[in-house]
LOVEXNU-948255 format. One record per residue (C-alpha): x, y, z. Coordinates in steps of 0.25 Angstrom, whole numbers, padded with zeros to 4 digits, always signed. Layout:
<pts>
XYZ;...
</pts>
This chain:
<pts>
-0307+0086+0335;-0294+0089+0328;-0282+0085+0337;-0271+0089+0328;-0268+0102+0320;-0262+0101+0307;-0254+0113+0305;-0248+0118+0318;-0253+0110+0330;-0252+0095+0327;-0249+0088+0338;-0238+0098+0344;-0229+0092+0333;-0223+0106+0328;-0213+0113+0336;-0221+0110+0349;-0216+0108+0363;-0218+0093+0369;-0227+0101+0379;-0236+0106+0369;-0235+0092+0362;-0240+0086+0375;-0251+0095+0377;-0257+0092+0363;-0255+0077+0366;-0265+0079+0378;-0275+0088+0370;-0275+0079+0360;-0278+0067+0370;-0289+0074+0376;-0297+0077+0363;-0297+0064+0358;-0312+0059+0356;-0316+0050+0368;-0320+0040+0359;-0306+0036+0354;-0298+0038+0366;-0299+0024+0371;-0294+0020+0356;-0281+0027+0357;-0270+0020+0360;-0258+0024+0369;-0249+0023+0357;-0257+0033+0350;-0257+0042+0362;-0242+0041+0363;-0241+0044+0348;-0249+0056+0350;-0240+0061+0361;-0228+0057+0352;-0232+0066+0342;-0231+0079+0351;-0216+0076+0352;-0213+0078+0337;-0204+0091+0336;-0206+0093+0322;-0219+0094+0315;-0221+0082+0306;-0227+0089+0294;-0242+0090+0290;-0243+0076+0283;-0239+0069+0296;-0248+0079+0304;-0259+0075+0296;-0257+0061+0298;-0256+0063+0312;-0269+0071+0313;-0277+0060+0304;-0271+0049+0312;-0275+0055+0325;-0288+0059+0321;-0291+0045+0315;-0287+0038+0328;-0294+0046+0337;-0307+0051+0330;-0308+0041+0319;-0311+0044+0304;-0313+0059+0299;-0328+0062+0301;-0328+0077+0299;-0328+0085+0286;-0316+0089+0279;-0313+0104+0283;-0314+0115+0272;-0305+0119+0261;-0299+0130+0269;-0295+0122+0281;-0283+0116+0274;-0278+0109+0288;-0291+0103+0292;-0292+0097+0278;-0279+0091+0278;-0281+0085+0292;-0295+0080+0288;-0290+0074+0275;-0278+0067+0283;-0289+0061+0294;-0299+0057+0282;-0288+0050+0274;-0288+0040+0285;-0300+0035+0284;-0306+0025+0292;-0294+0022+0298;-0296+0016+0313;-0291+0022+0326;-0281+0012+0328;-0274+0012+0315;-0274+0028+0315;-0268+0027+0329;-0257+0017+0324;-0254+0027+0312;-0253+0038+0322;-0243+0031+0330;-0235+0026+0318;-0235+0041+0312;-0231+0048+0325;-0220+0038+0328;-0215+0039+0314;-0215+0056+0316;-0207+0054+0329;-0197+0044+0323;-0194+0054+0310;-0192+0066+0319;-0182+0059+0328;-0174+0054+0316;-0174+0068+0310;-0170+0074+0323;-0159+0064+0324;-0154+0068+0310;-0155+0083+0312;-0147+0082+0325;-0137+0073+0319;-0135+0083+0308;-0132+0095+0316;-0138+0105+0308;-0145+0118+0308;-0156+0116+0298;-0167+0109+0303;-0173+0103+0290;-0160+0101+0282;-0147+0094+0284;-0135+0102+0280;-0121+0099+0279;-0108+0103+0271;-0096+0094+0268;-0085+0095+0258;-0093+0105+0250;-0105+0099+0250;-0117+0104+0257;-0128+0095+0259;-0143+0100+0262;-0153+0089+0266;-0167+0091+0267;-0170+0085+0280;-0184+0082+0283;-0185+0068+0278;-0197+0064+0286;-0205+0077+0279;-0198+0072+0265;-0190+0084+0266;-0201+0093+0264;-0197+0108+0265;-0203+0117+0276;-0201+0131+0277;-0190+0130+0288;-0185+0120+0278;-0185+0130+0266;-0177+0140+0275;-0167+0130+0280;-0164+0125+0265;-0162+0139+0261;-0152+0142+0273;-0145+0130+0269;-0143+0134+0255;-0138+0147+0260;-0128+0140+0269;-0123+0132+0258;-0122+0145+0249;-0113+0152+0260;-0105+0140+0264;-0091+0140+0256;-0089+0126+0260;-0101+0122+0252;-0099+0119+0238;-0111+0110+0234;-0124+0109+0241;-0134+0097+0239;-0148+0097+0244;-0155+0083+0247;-0165+0077+0256;-0165+0068+0269;-0173+0055+0269;-0182+0049+0256;-0185+0063+0250;-0178+0075+0245;-0189+0084+0247;-0204+0083+0248;-0205+0098+0244;-0212+0108+0253;-0217+0103+0265;-0232+0106+0265;-0233+0110+0279;-0227+0124+0273;-0242+0126+0267;-0251+0117+0276;-0246+0123+0288;-0251+0137+0285;-0264+0143+0289;-0274+0148+0278;-0272+0163+0282;-0257+0161+0281;-0256+0156+0266;-0253+0167+0260;-0243+0172+0269;-0237+0157+0268;-0236+0158+0254;-0229+0172+0254;-0218+0166+0264;-0217+0154+0257;-0215+0161+0244;-0202+0169+0249;-0197+0156+0255;-0197+0149+0242;-0192+0159+0234;-0180+0161+0244;-0178+0145+0243;-0178+0143+0228;-0169+0156+0226;-0159+0149+0237;-0158+0138+0227;-0157+0147+0215;-0146+0156+0221;-0138+0144+0227;-0124+0146+0221;-0118+0133+0225;-0120+0120+0217;-0133+0114+0223;-0137+0099+0221;-0149+0092+0227;-0149+0077+0230;-0163+0072+0228;-0163+0060+0237;-0179+0057+0235;-0192+0063+0232;-0193+0078+0229;-0205+0087+0228;-0208+0102+0225;-0198+0113+0230;-0187+0101+0231;-0189+0097+0216;-0190+0113+0210;-0177+0117+0217;-0169+0105+0211;-0168+0113+0199;-0161+0124+0206;-0150+0113+0210;-0137+0112+0202;-0139+0096+0202;-0150+0087+0207;-0145+0073+0212;-0158+0063+0214;-0160+0049+0218;-0167+0041+0210;-0178+0039+0220;-0181+0055+0219;-0193+0061+0213;-0197+0074+0210;-0210+0081+0211;-0216+0095+0211;-0230+0095+0215;-0233+0109+0212;-0247+0108+0205;-0251+0097+0215;-0250+0106+0227;-0255+0118+0219;-0242+0125+0219;-0232+0130+0208;-0217+0127+0205;-0206+0134+0213;-0190+0132+0213;-0189+0138+0199;-0195+0125+0193;-0205+0132+0184;-0193+0137+0177;-0182+0126+0180;-0189+0114+0177;-0195+0117+0163;-0181+0121+0160;-0175+0108+0165;-0186+0099+0160;-0194+0106+0149;-0207+0113+0151;-0216+0099+0150;-0209+0091+0160;-0207+0103+0169;-0224+0104+0169;-0225+0090+0171;-0216+0092+0184;-0220+0105+0189;-0235+0105+0185;-0240+0091+0185;-0232+0086+0197;-0224+0075+0190;-0215+0067+0199;-0202+0064+0193;-0192+0053+0196;-0176+0058+0198;-0173+0052+0185;-0184+0060+0176;-0180+0072+0185;-0165+0069+0180;-0170+0068+0165;-0177+0082+0167;-0166+0089+0172;-0169+0090+0186;-0160+0079+0192;-0145+0079+0188;-0142+0064+0193;-0151+0052+0198;-0144+0043+0208;-0150+0029+0213;-0156+0032+0227;-0147+0022+0233;-0134+0029+0229;-0139+0044+0231;-0131+0047+0242;-0119+0039+0239;-0118+0046+0226;-0122+0061+0226;-0115+0065+0238;-0101+0060+0233;-0103+0068+0221;-0108+0081+0227;-0097+0079+0236;-0087+0079+0223;-0095+0092+0218;-0092+0099+0231;-0077+0098+0228;-0078+0106+0217;-0073+0122+0217;-0085+0129+0224;-0083+0142+0215;-0083+0135+0202;-0097+0128+0206;-0104+0141+0210;-0099+0149+0198;-0104+0138+0189;-0117+0137+0195;-0119+0153+0195;-0115+0152+0180;-0126+0142+0178;-0137+0148+0186;-0134+0162+0187;-0141+0165+0174;-0155+0159+0179;-0154+0164+0193;-0163+0177+0190;-0173+0168+0183;-0173+0157+0194;-0176+0168+0204;-0188+0174+0196;-0193+0161+0193;-0193+0157+0209;-0200+0170+0212;-0210+0166+0202;-0213+0153+0207;-0213+0157+0221;-0224+0167+0218;-0232+0158+0212;-0231+0146+0222;-0235+0157+0233;-0248+0159+0225;-0250+0143+0225;-0248+0142+0239;-0260+0151+0243;-0269+0144+0232;-0280+0135+0237;-0276+0124+0226;-0262+0124+0233;-0267+0123+0247;-0277+0112+0244;-0267+0105+0235;-0256+0106+0247;-0268+0101+0257;-0273+0090+0249;-0258+0085+0248;-0256+0085+0262;-0270+0078+0265;-0265+0067+0253;-0253+0064+0261;-0256+0062+0275;
</pts>
């Protein structure tokens, strides 16, 4: 009965040819239950075909919604039993479908059509933006002018969530900034309404059960290298937090030299909620900045804090009204970019050098712990439940 697969074969969306997508659409049409064929509208059929033209994977959250709406539109409410605990993908799909309750076929078809239309529109917008930027990075926008290099996390439709590919690009962009003699100040910000939603959960949910331990080992190495790139970055590194920030994008803020935040920004480290543990040297730096009890509220108990609260705790340098963020922060950073580069580099080295070895050891320890967490049953269940609840 299943017409879509969550992980690797949903509607031919992810990196497939148009020919394959058309073949999938034909196959999907053939397996529609006979009793529902007459109720499927031409607009729904066109949306199903259009889905196959997407060049980029829309992410698991969108794929679960697509799956659920398709099944509701063509087969009605779910009647099967929920799959077993070890069938993570099957459970997520069943939960997404079951969450639609008694939604009728016509409403499900309309929601499906609207969702596909939204995905197509978003992809076209991002494609135009990327082409105009003439960038070598797929998930980042990077520009350098008058000594100020700006790295913009550029997955606005996914709230700038960090994929494996994006981790690699982010490290490459920092290495490029280090090597470029014309870069004095480097700033990191986000495209759209979010700074960064943390890890893209497809990093975990797209993994087959038999590959979980390998994923954990590979991810441990990548995370250690990523955080080390922040620890070792020799030039001034500024974060411009333009909206909500989660997980790794929050913990690495303490490794930056200054953090400017919109008053609309919020900061969340939902480690225990997802069965995980702190990273980005936050287990050491946050208690040092905030005090032990405040850091525990943040790191252990999933407390979301506002920009003003983050400033009071020492995580944020300056809070700027959202309407004024862009007009105020960039002139200030351009002014800093005119300062003598060697003076800035030497000063940063003097203030950071004594803790570098400590930070690398903390990074190593955190990565070992979180690697164990990634393979634990409570982490896997927490991630799958989170995905299901947010469909």
